C-alpha positions, 0 to 999 in steps of 0.5 A: 515252325517255318514253311519249306522254301521251294528249292528251284534252280536259280532261287537266291537263298539265305543260308545261316546258322539255322541251316548249319552252325558252320554258317552262323553269324558273319559266316552266313551265305547268300547262295544261288541254287544250281541243284539239290543232290537227289541222293539220300542223306540224314533225315532233313539235311540236303546237299546243295550245289550253287554259287556264293554271291557277293555284296553286289550279287555277283557269284564269287565261289561255286560250292557244294553245302550240306544244310538242314532243310528246315533252315534255309530261307529265301534271301530278302532281296538279293545279296545280304 
């Protein structure tokens, strides 16, 4: 079992298939967190707001994503 990642604004996260099937494989994201939506949702799931980072670490798109908390990982060292 994985430890929970601290979800603080500014954290750079890897969002892959473990977080949601929509982000599996080549659709995985490197994501700089802005905020976690505090509203209640399905147990273990969260809405996150942030920026998708490109290969150079520059924000390419602002998104709101729905993910399984257990599947969120810290990005290794910046964008993938």
